[in-house]
DOKOL-386733 format. One record per atom (N, C-alpha, C, O, CB): atom name; x, y, z; residue in one letter. Coordinates in steps of 0.1 Angstrom, whole numbers, padded with zeros to 4 digits. Glycine has a CB too. Layout:
% DOKOL-386733
 atomo     x     y     z residuo
    CA     X     Y     Z       A
...
This chain:
% DOKOL-386733
 atomo     x     y     z residuo
     N  0009 -0011  0000       Q
    CA -0001  0000  0000       Q
     C  0010  0012 -0001       Q
     O  0021  0012  0005       Q
    CB -0011  0001  0014       Q
     N  0007  0022 -0007       V
    CA  0013  0034 -0009       V
     C  0012  0043  0002       V
     O  0000  0046  0004       V
    CB  0009  0039 -0020       V
     N  0021  0048  0011       Q
    CA  0019  0058  0019       Q
     C  0022  0072  0013       Q
     O  0029  0073  0003       Q
    CB  0028  0056  0031       Q
     N  0015  0083  0019       L
    CA  0015  0096  0016       L
     C  0018  0104  0028       L
     O  0012  0103  0039       L
    CB  0002  0100  0009       L
     N  0027  0112  0027       V
    CA  0032  0120  0038       V
     C  0032  0136  0032       V
     O  0041  0140  0025       V
    CB  0046  0115  0043       V
     N  0022  0142  0037       E
    CA  0022  0157  0034       E
     C  0030  0164  0046       E
     O  0032  0159  0057       E
    CB  0006  0162  0034       E
     N  0033  0176  0041       S
    CA  0041  0186  0051       S
     C  0040  0200  0046       S
     O  0035  0202  0034       S
    CB  0058  0182  0053       S
     N  0044  0209  0055       G
    CA  0046  0226  0049       G
     C  0033  0235  0053       G
     O  0034  0247  0053       G
    CB  0046  0226  0030       G
     N  0022  0228  0057       G
    CA  0011  0238  0062       G
     C  0015  0246  0073       G
     O  0026  0245  0079       G
    CB -0001  0232  0066       G
     N  0007  0254  0077       G
    CA  0008  0264  0088       G
     C -0003  0276  0087       G
     O -0013  0276  0079       G
    CB  0023  0272  0087       G
     N  0000  0286  0097       L
    CA -0008  0297  0096       L
     C -0001  0307  0089       L
     O  0011  0308  0090       L
    CB -0011  0302  0109       L
     N -0008  0314  0081       V
    CA -0003  0324  0071       V
     C -0013  0336  0071       V
     O -0025  0334  0073       V
    CB -0003  0317  0056       V
     N -0009  0348  0069       Q
    CA -0019  0359  0066       Q
     C -0022  0359  0053       Q
     O -0015  0354  0045       Q
    CB -0015  0372  0069       Q
     N -0034  0364  0050       P
    CA -0039  0367  0039       P
     C -0030  0375  0029       P
     O -0025  0386  0032       P
    CB -0050  0372  0042       P
     N -0029  0369  0017       G
    CA -0017  0375  0009       G
     C -0003  0367  0009       G
     O  0006  0369  0000       G
    CB -0015  0390  0015       G
     N -0001  0359  0020       G
    CA  0011  0354  0020       G
     C  0011  0339  0014       G
     O  0001  0335  0009       G
    CB  0014  0353  0034       G
     N  0021  0333  0013       S
    CA  0026  0321  0004       S
     C  0030  0310  0015       S
     O  0036  0312  0025       S
    CB  0040  0327 -0005       S
     N  0027  0297  0011       L
    CA  0032  0285  0016       L
     C  0037  0275  0004       L
     O  0031  0274 -0006       L
    CB  0019  0278  0025       L
     N  0046  0268  0007       R
    CA  0049  0253 -0001       R
     C  0047  0243  0006       R
     O  0051  0242  0017       R
    CB  0063  0251 -0004       R
     N  0038  0232  0000       L
    CA  0034  0221  0006       L
     C  0042  0210 -0001       L
     O  0045  0211 -0013       L
    CB  0019  0219  0005       L
     N  0046  0200  0005       S
    CA  0054  0187  0002       S
     C  0046  0176  0004       S
     O  0039  0174  0014       S
    CB  0065  0186  0010       S
     N  0047  0165 -0008       C
    CA  0042  0152 -0004       C
     C  0052  0142 -0007       C
     O  0058  0142 -0018       C
    CB  0028  0150 -0010       C
     N  0055  0133  0002       A
    CA  0063  0122 -0003       A
     C  0056  0109 -0007       A
     O  0048  0105  0002       A
    CB  0074  0120  0007       A
     N  0057  0100 -0018       A
    CA  0050  0088 -0019       A
     C  0058  0079 -0019       A
     O  0069  0079 -0024       A
    CB  0041  0088 -0029       A
     N  0053  0068 -0012       S
    CA  0064  0056 -0010       S
     C  0060  0045 -0022       S
     O  0057  0034 -0018       S
    CB  0062  0049  0006       S
     N  0061  0047 -0032       T
    CA  0060  0040 -0042       T
     C  0069  0040 -0054       T
     O  0072  0050 -0058       T
    CB  0049  0042 -0047       T
     N  0073  0028 -0058       S
    CA  0085  0029 -0068       S
     C  0082  0033 -0084       S
     O  0090  0036 -0093       S
    CB  0092  0015 -0069       S
     N  0068  0033 -0084       F
    CA  0064  0036 -0097       F
     C  0058  0051 -0099       F
     O  0050  0053 -0108       F
    CB  0053  0025 -0101       F
     N  0061  0060 -0090       F
    CA  0056  0072 -0089       F
     C  0054  0079 -0102       F
     O  0044  0085 -0105       F
    CB  0063  0079 -0081       F
     N  0065  0079 -0111       S
    CA  0066  0087 -0122       S
     C  0055  0085 -0133       S
     O  0051  0094 -0141       S
    CB  0078  0085 -0126       S
     N  0050  0071 -0132       V
    CA  0038  0068 -0141       V
     C  0026  0074 -0135       V
     O  0017  0074 -0143       V
    CB  0036  0052 -0143       V
     N  0023  0079 -0125       Y
    CA  0011  0083 -0122       Y
     C  0007  0098 -0122       Y
     O  0016  0106 -0118       Y
    CB  0009  0078 -0109       Y
     N -0004  0102 -0127       A
    CA -0006  0115 -0126       A
     C -0010  0117 -0111       A
     O -0017  0109 -0104       A
    CB -0017  0119 -0136       A
     N -0004  0130 -0106       M
    CA -0005  0131 -0090       M
     C -0016  0147 -0089       M
     O -0016  0155 -0098       M
    CB  0015  0134 -0082       M
     N -0024  0148 -0077       G
    CA -0031  0159 -0076       G
     C -0027  0162 -0060       G
     O -0021  0155 -0053       G
    CB -0047  0157 -0079       G
     N -0032  0176 -0058       W
    CA -0034  0179 -0046       W
     C -0050  0185 -0044       W
     O -0056  0192 -0052       W
    CB -0022  0188 -0042       W
     N -0053  0180 -0032       Y
    CA -0068  0181 -0028       Y
     C -0068  0188 -0016       Y
     O -0058  0190 -0009       Y
    CB -0075  0169 -0026       Y
     N -0080  0191 -0014       R
    CA -0081  0198  0002       R
     C -0096  0199  0007       R
     O -0104  0202 -0002       R
    CB -0075  0214  0002       R
     N -0098  0198  0016       Q
    CA -0111  0194  0024       Q
     C -0111  0206  0035       Q
     O -0102  0206  0044       Q
    CB -0111  0177  0031       Q
     N -0120  0216  0033       A
    CA -0124  0227  0044       A
     C -0134  0220  0053       A
     O -0139  0210  0049       A
    CB -0130  0242  0036       A
     N -0138  0226  0063       P
    CA -0148  0223  0075       P
     C -0158  0220  0068       P
     O -0161  0229  0059       P
    CB -0150  0234  0085       P
     N -0166  0211  0068       E
    CA -0180  0208  0064       E
     C -0183  0209  0049       E
     O -0195  0211  0045       E
    CB -0189  0217  0070       E
     N -0171  0206  0040       K
    CA -0169  0208  0027       K
     C -0167  0194  0022       K
     O -0161  0187  0030       K
    CB -0159  0218  0023       K
     N -0169  0189  0011       Q
    CA -0163  0179  0003       Q
     C -0150  0181  0001       Q
     O -0147  0193  0000       Q
    CB -0168  0177 -0010       Q
     N -0141  0171  0000       R
    CA -0127  0172 -0006       R
     C -0129  0175 -0021       R
     O -0138  0170 -0028       R
    CB -0117  0159 -0002       R
     N -0119  0182 -0023       E
    CA -0119  0189 -0037       E
     C -0105  0188 -0047       E
     O -0095  0191 -0040       E
    CB -0121  0205 -0035       E
     N -0104  0185 -0057       L
    CA -0091  0186 -0065       L
     C -0090  0198 -0067       L
     O -0099  0206 -0071       L
    CB -0091  0180 -0078       L
     N -0075  0203 -0065       V
    CA -0073  0218 -0066       V
     C -0061  0218 -0077       V
     O -0061  0227 -0085       V
    CB -0068  0226 -0051       V
     N -0054  0211 -0077       A
    CA -0041  0208 -0088       A
     C -0039  0196 -0092       A
     O -0042  0186 -0085       A
    CB -0027  0212 -0084       A
     N -0034  0194 -0105       S
    CA -0029  0179 -0108       S
     C -0018  0181 -0120       S
     O -0019  0190 -0128       S
    CB -0043  0169 -0114       S
     N -0009  0172 -0120       F
    CA  0002  0172 -0125       F
     C  0001  0155 -0134       F
     O  0000  0145 -0128       F
    CB  0015  0174 -0113       F
     N  0001  0157 -0145       T
    CA  0002  0143 -0152       T
     C  0016  0137 -0153       T
     O  0025  0144 -0150       T
    CB -0004  0143 -0166       T
     N  0017  0125 -0159       N
    CA  0030  0119 -0158       N
     C  0034  0125 -0174       N
     O  0045  0121 -0178       N
    CB  0029  0101 -0155       N
     N  0026  0132 -0180       G
    CA  0032  0136 -0192       G
     C  0036  0150 -0191       G
     O  0040  0157 -0200       G
    CB  0024  0134 -0204       G
     N  0034  0156 -0180       G
    CA  0040  0168 -0179       G
     C  0027  0183 -0179       G
     O  0029  0196 -0178       G
    CB  0051  0168 -0192       G
     N  0017  0177 -0180       S
    CA  0007  0190 -0182       S
     C -0001  0192 -0169       S
     O -0003  0182 -0162       S
    CB -0004  0188 -0195       S
     N -0004  0203 -0165       T
    CA -0009  0206 -0155       T
     C -0024  0214 -0154       T
     O -0027  0222 -0163       T
    CB  0002  0214 -0150       T
     N -0032  0211 -0146       T
    CA -0046  0217 -0145       T
     C -0047  0220 -0132       T
     O -0042  0213 -0123       T
    CB -0057  0207 -0150       T
     N -0056  0233 -0129       Y
    CA -0060  0237 -0118       Y
     C -0078  0241 -0115       Y
     O -0086  0242 -0124       Y
    CB -0052  0248 -0117       Y
     N -0080  0241 -0105       A
    CA -0093  0247 -0103       A
     C -0093  0260 -0105       A
     O -0083  0266 -0104       A
    CB -0098  0245 -0091       A
     N -0106  0265 -0109       D
    CA -0105  0279 -0111       D
     C -0103  0288 -0100       D
     O -0098  0299 -0103       D
    CB -0116  0282 -0117       D
     N -0107  0284 -0086       S
    CA -0106  0290 -0076       S
     C -0090  0294 -0072       S
     O -0087  0303 -0064       S
    CB -0114  0283 -0067       S
     N -0080  0285 -0079       V
    CA -0068  0288 -0075       V
     C -0057  0289 -0086       V
     O -0045  0289 -0085       V
    CB -0064  0280 -0065       V
     N -0064  0290 -0095       K
    CA -0056  0295 -0110       K
     C -0050  0306 -0109       K
     O -0055  0316 -0104       K
    CB -0063  0298 -0121       K
     N -0036  0306 -0113       G
    CA -0028  0318 -0113       G
     C -0023  0321 -0098       G
     O -0019  0332 -0096       G
    CB -0037  0329 -0118       G
     N -0024  0313 -0090       R
    CA -0023  0315 -0077       R
     C -0013  0304 -0071       R
     O -0003  0307 -0064       R
    CB -0037  0315 -0071       R
     N -0018  0291 -0074       F
    CA -0009  0282 -0071       F
     C -0004  0273 -0082       F
     O -0011  0271 -0092       F
    CB -0014  0275 -0061       F
     N  0007  0267 -0081       T
    CA  0015  0258 -0090       T
     C  0018  0246 -0085       T
     O  0024  0244 -0074       T
    CB  0026  0263 -0094       T
     N  0015  0239 -0092       I
    CA  0020  0222 -0088       I
     C  0032  0217 -0095       I
     O  0034  0220 -0106       I
    CB  0008  0210 -0094       I
     N  0040  0210 -0088       S
    CA  0051  0207 -0094       S
     C  0058  0192 -0090       S
     O  0054  0187 -0079       S
    CB  0060  0218 -0091       S
     N  0065  0185 -0096       R
    CA  0071  0172 -0089       R
     C  0084  0169 -0094       R
     O  0089  0173 -0104       R
    CB  0062  0160 -0092       R
     N  0089  0160 -0086       D
    CA  0103  0155 -0086       D
     C  0102  0140 -0088       D
     O  0101  0133 -0078       D
    CB  0110  0158 -0072       D
     N  0101  0135 -0100       N
    CA  0100  0119 -0099       N
     C  0110  0113 -0090       N
     O  0108  0105 -0080       N
    CB  0103  0112 -0114       N
     N  0123  0118 -0093       A
    CA  0136  0111 -0087       A
     C  0131  0111 -0072       A
     O  0129  0101 -0066       A
    CB  0153  0121 -0090       A
     N  0129  0121 -0066       K
    CA  0128  0121 -0051       K
     C  0109  0115 -0049       K
     O  0104  0114 -0037       K
    CB  0131  0142 -0045       K
     N  0103  0112 -0059       K
    CA  0090  0108 -0054       K
     C  0083  0120 -0047       K
     O  0077  0119 -0036       K
    CB  0091  0094 -0045       K
     N  0084  0129 -0051       M
    CA  0079  0141 -0043       M
     C  0069  0148 -0052       M
     O  0070  0147 -0064       M
    CB  0090  0150 -0039       M
     N  0057  0156 -0046       V
    CA  0051  0165 -0053       V
     C  0048  0177 -0045       V
     O  0047  0176 -0033       V
    CB  0040  0160 -0059       V
     N  0047  0189 -0050       Y
    CA  0046  0201 -0043       Y
     C  0036  0212 -0049       Y
     O  0032  0214 -0060       Y
    CB  0060  0205 -0043       Y
     N  0034  0216 -0041       L
    CA  0022  0226 -0043       L
     C  0027  0241 -0037       L
     O  0025  0244 -0025       L
    CB  0006  0220 -0034       L
     N  0033  0251 -0047       Q
    CA  0033  0265 -0041       Q
     C  0023  0272 -0042       Q
     O  0017  0273 -0053       Q
    CB  0043  0272 -0045       Q
     N  0019  0277 -0031       M
    CA  0004  0286 -0032       M
     C  0010  0301 -0026       M
     O  0017  0302 -0016       M
    CB -0012  0279 -0019       M
     N  0005  0309 -0034       N
    CA  0007  0325 -0032       N
     C -0005  0330 -0032       N
     O -0015  0323 -0035       N
    CB  0014  0333 -0043       N
     N -0005  0343 -0029       S
    CA -0017  0352 -0028       S
     C -0029  0345 -0018       S
     O -0041  0347 -0019       S
    CB -0023  0356 -0044       S
     N -0024  0338 -0010       L
    CA -0035  0331 -0001       L
     C -0045  0339  0004       L
     O -0042  0350  0009       L
    CB -0029  0325  0011       L
     N -0059  0334  0003       K
    CA -0071  0339  0008       K
     C -0076  0331  0021       K
     O -0071  0320  0024       K
    CB -0080  0338 -0004       K
     N -0084  0337  0026       P
    CA -0091  0329  0039       P
     C -0099  0316  0034       P
     O -0101  0306  0041       P
    CB -0102  0339  0047       P
     N -0103  0318  0022       E
    CA -0112  0305  0016       E
     C -0103  0294  0013       E
     O -0108  0283  0012       E
    CB -0121  0309  0002       E
     N -0088  0295  0012       D
    CA -0079  0284  0011       D
     C -0078  0277  0023       D
     O -0071  0267  0024       D
    CB -0067  0287  0006       D
     N -0084  0281  0034       T
    CA -0082  0275  0048       T
     C -0089  0259  0046       T
     O -0101  0256  0044       T
    CB -0092  0285  0060       T
     N -0080  0251  0048       A
    CA -0083  0235  0046       A
     C -0074  0229  0050       A
     O -0063  0233  0053       A
    CB -0085  0231  0032       A
     N -0077  0215  0051       V
    CA -0066  0203  0051       V
     C -0064  0200  0039       V
     O -0073  0195  0033       V
    CB -0070  0191  0058       V
     N -0050  0200  0032       Y
    CA -0044  0196  0022       Y
     C -0038  0181  0019       Y
     O -0029  0177  0027       Y
    CB -0037  0205  0023       Y
     N -0042  0173  0010       Y
    CA -0038  0161  0008       Y
     C -0032  0160 -0007       Y
     O -0036  0167 -0016       Y
    CB -0049  0151  0011       Y
     N -0022  0150 -0007       C
    CA -0019  0146 -0020       C
     C -0024  0131 -0023       C
     O -0027  0123 -0014       C
    CB -0003  0147 -0022       C
     N -0025  0128 -0036       N
    CA -0031  0114 -0038       N
     C -0029  0112 -0054       N
     O -0024  0122 -0060       N
    CB -0048  0112 -0034       N
     N -0032  0101 -0060       R
    CA -0031  0100 -0074       R
     C -0043  0111 -0078       R
     O -0050  0118 -0070       R
    CB -0032  0084 -0079       R
     N -0044  0110 -0093       D
    CA -0056  0117 -0100       D
     C -0059  0108 -0108       D
     O -0051  0105 -0116       D
    CB -0054  0129 -0106       D
     N -0073  0101 -0108       P
    CA -0080  0103 -0095       P
     C -0075  0095 -0083       P
     O -0067  0086 -0083       P
    CB -0092  0100 -0097       P
     N -0081  0100 -0073       A
    CA -0075  0094 -0062       A
     C -0078  0082 -0058       A
     O -0090  0080 -0055       A
    CB -0077  0100 -0052       A
     N -0069  0071 -0056       S
    CA -0073  0058 -0054       S
     C -0064  0051 -0041       S
     O -0067  0040 -0036       S
    CB -0072  0051 -0067       S
     N -0053  0058 -0037       W
    CA -0043  0054 -0026       W
     C -0051  0059 -0012       W
     O -0058  0069 -0013       W
    CB -0027  0062 -0029       W
     N -0049  0052 -0001       T
    CA -0052  0055  0010       T
     C -0048  0069  0013       T
     O -0036  0072  0009       T
    CB -0047  0046  0019       T
     N -0055  0078  0018       W
    CA -0052  0092  0022       W
     C -0042  0092  0033       W
     O -0043  0083  0042       W
    CB -0065  0101  0026       W
     N -0033  0100  0033       G
    CA -0024  0106  0044       G
     C -0031  0114  0054       G
     O -0043  0114  0054       G
    CB -0015  0115  0039       G
     N -0023  0120  0063       Q
    CA -0028  0126  0073       Q
     C -0030  0139  0070       Q
     O -0038  0146  0077       Q
    CB -0021  0125  0084       Q
     N -0024  0145  0058       G
    CA -0031  0157  0053       G
     C -0019  0168  0061       G
     O -0011  0165  0069       G
    CB -0050  0157  0057       G
     N -0021  0181  0056       T
    CA -0014  0191  0064       T
     C -0025  0206  0062       T
     O -0031  0210  0053       T
    CB  0003  0192  0056       T
     N -0023  0210  0075       Q
    CA -0035  0221  0078       Q
     C -0029  0236  0073       Q
     O -0017  0240  0074       Q
    CB -0039  0222  0097       Q
     N -0039  0242  0066       V
    CA -0035  0253  0060       V
     C -0042  0264  0065       V
     O -0054  0264  0061       V
    CB -0035  0252  0046       V
     N -0039  0273  0073       T
    CA -0049  0283  0079       T
     C -0044  0297  0074       T
     O -0034  0302  0078       T
    CB -0049  0282  0096       T
     N -0055  0303  0066       V
    CA -0050  0315  0061       V
     C -0062  0328  0071       V
     O -0074  0329  0070       V
    CB -0052  0315  0040       V
     N -0053  0335  0079       S
    CA -0061  0343  0088       S
     C -0052  0355  0091       S
     O -0040  0354  0091       S
    CB -0066  0335  0101       S
     N -0058  0367  0093       S
    CA -0052  0379  0101       S
     C -0051  0378  0114       S
     O -0047  0387  0121       S
    CB -0060  0391  0099       S
């Protein structure tokens, strides 16, 4: 079973930035499309960014132009650079395949508040 470990969250003021990291314990990491998801309180988990194994990226409209997903296949890592953060970005952030099929990790809390 693939293990996912997310890190990098924290408390940041509106307009600030954070960089999230995710480590995946699979030797076949490079063949999978990877995504970052988030779940805000009392809301369903949503996909916010995806990076295919072919190198293309897609973003939810709510984060387009502010978030950037990247990956390092050699390190089996996926990253999410988040800029111009807004209070509505507050959520627990997770990584997983796209579409998600692995067991979820613990996630990393991002709180945007003044």
